C-alpha positions as CSV (number, residue, x, y, z in Angstrom):
1,A,11.6,-20.6,4.0
2,R,13.0,-23.0,6.5
3,A,16.6,-22.4,5.3
4,R,16.1,-18.6,5.5
5,A,14.7,-19.0,9.1
6,S,17.5,-21.2,10.3
7,G,20.1,-19.2,8.5
8,G,18.7,-16.0,10.1
9,G,18.7,-17.7,13.5
10,R,22.5,-18.4,13.2
11,G,23.1,-14.8,12.5
12,R,21.2,-13.7,15.5
13,S,22.9,-16.3,17.7
14,S,26.3,-14.6,17.1
15,A,24.8,-11.4,18.5
16,G,25.0,-12.9,22.0
17,Q,21.5,-12.0,23.0
18,G,20.1,-15.5,23.6
19,G,19.9,-16.1,19.9
20,S,19.5,-19.8,20.2
21,G,16.1,-19.5,21.9
22,R,15.0,-17.0,19.3
23,A,16.1,-19.3,16.5
24,R,14.0,-22.1,17.9
25,I,11.0,-19.8,18.1
26,E,11.4,-18.8,14.5
27,E,11.7,-22.4,13.4
28,V,8.2,-22.9,14.7
29,A,6.9,-19.6,13.3
30,P,9.3,-18.2,10.6
31,L,9.1,-14.5,10.5
32,P,8.4,-12.7,7.3
33,E,10.9,-10.0,6.6
34,S,8.1,-7.5,6.5
35,L,7.5,-8.1,10.2
36,T,9.8,-5.4,11.4
37,R,9.8,-3.8,14.9
38,D,7.7,-0.9,13.6
39,R,5.3,-3.3,11.8
40,L,5.0,-5.3,15.0
41,K,3.9,-2.1,16.9
42,E,1.3,-1.5,14.2
43,V,0.0,-5.1,14.4
44,M,-0.1,-4.9,18.2
45,T,-2.0,-1.6,18.1
46,Y,-4.5,-3.0,15.6
47,N,-4.8,-6.1,17.8
48,A,-5.6,-3.8,20.8
49,V,-8.2,-1.9,18.9
50,L,-9.9,-5.1,17.8
51,L,-9.6,-6.6,21.3
52,E,-11.4,-3.5,22.8
53,K,-14.1,-3.7,20.3
54,E,-14.6,-7.5,20.5
55,L,-14.5,-7.6,24.3
56,L,-17.1,-4.9,24.7
57,P,-20.1,-7.3,24.7
58,I,-18.3,-9.5,27.2
59,K,-17.4,-6.5,29.4
60,E,-21.1,-5.3,29.3
61,A,-22.3,-8.8,30.3
62,A,-19.9,-8.9,33.2
63,A,-21.1,-5.5,34.4
64,R,-24.7,-6.8,34.3
65,Q,-23.7,-9.8,36.3
66,R,-22.0,-7.6,38.9
67,Q,-25.1,-5.4,39.1
68,S,-27.4,-8.3,39.7
69,G,-25.1,-9.5,42.5
70,T,-24.1,-12.8,40.7
71,Q,-20.5,-13.9,40.4
72,V,-19.0,-12.8,37.1
73,Q,-18.5,-15.8,34.8
74,V,-16.9,-15.4,31.4
75,D,-17.5,-18.3,29.0
76,P,-14.0,-19.5,27.8
77,R,-15.6,-20.4,24.5
78,A,-16.6,-16.8,24.0
79,L,-13.0,-15.7,24.6
80,A,-11.7,-18.3,22.2
81,A,-14.2,-17.1,19.6
82,V,-13.0,-13.5,20.1
83,Q,-9.3,-14.6,19.8
84,G,-10.2,-16.5,16.6
85,R,-11.9,-13.5,15.1
86,I,-9.0,-11.2,16.0
87,S,-6.4,-13.6,14.6
88,A,-8.3,-13.9,11.3
89,Q,-8.6,-10.1,11.0
90,V,-4.9,-9.6,11.8
91,H,-3.9,-12.3,9.3
92,A,-6.1,-10.8,6.6
93,K,-4.7,-7.3,7.1
94,Y,-1.0,-8.1,7.8
95,G,-0.5,-11.7,6.6
96,V,0.9,-12.9,10.0
97,T,-0.2,-15.6,12.4
98,D,-0.5,-15.4,16.2
99,E,2.7,-17.5,16.4
100,Q,4.6,-15.1,14.1
101,V,3.5,-12.1,16.2
102,M,4.6,-13.9,19.4
103,A,7.9,-14.8,17.8
104,A,8.4,-11.2,16.8
105,V,7.6,-10.0,20.4
106,E,10.4,-12.3,21.5
107,K,12.8,-11.3,18.7
108,F,12.4,-7.6,19.4
109,G,12.2,-7.9,23.2
110,A,8.8,-6.1,23.1
111,R,7.9,-7.1,26.7
112,D,10.8,-5.1,28.1
113,D,10.9,-2.3,25.5
114,P,9.6,1.0,26.7
115,G,8.4,1.7,23.1
116,F,5.9,-1.1,23.5
117,K,4.8,-0.2,27.0
118,A,1.6,1.8,26.0
119,I,0.5,-0.9,23.6
120,L,1.0,-3.7,26.1
121,Q,-0.9,-1.7,28.8
122,R,-3.8,-1.1,26.4
123,I,-4.0,-4.8,25.7
124,A,-3.8,-5.7,29.4
125,Q,-6.5,-3.1,30.2
126,A,-8.9,-4.4,27.6
127,L,-8.5,-8.0,28.9
128,N,-8.8,-6.9,32.6
129,G,-11.8,-4.8,31.8
130,A,-13.6,-7.8,30.3
131,L,-12.5,-10.4,32.9
132,A,-12.5,-8.4,36.1
């Protein structure tokens, strides 16, 4: 797998799009060939759905805290537990780790890709709704 990841990195380097940084990311989290741009969108959409579902109890607790006039405090352990559950479900369904998803986000330039804008906004809204 390592030879495939580094060999693939060299191929991308010649594309002239910052390939060396991408190769380093893939050495840490080699991407399975099945993790295409379209599959990444699917994974991120699934991630957003799970995030909305998993953060609902935290969001409701924050709303109760606001109503009672106390400062909203979210337990970082609760957020870590949510992330762990989501990661496990994504891995079970798609066979990819968080690190591989993040490497794919970099590889496909998802942060700057209009095709990913709605998914990224949905994830941001879910997080902001629970933490605001």
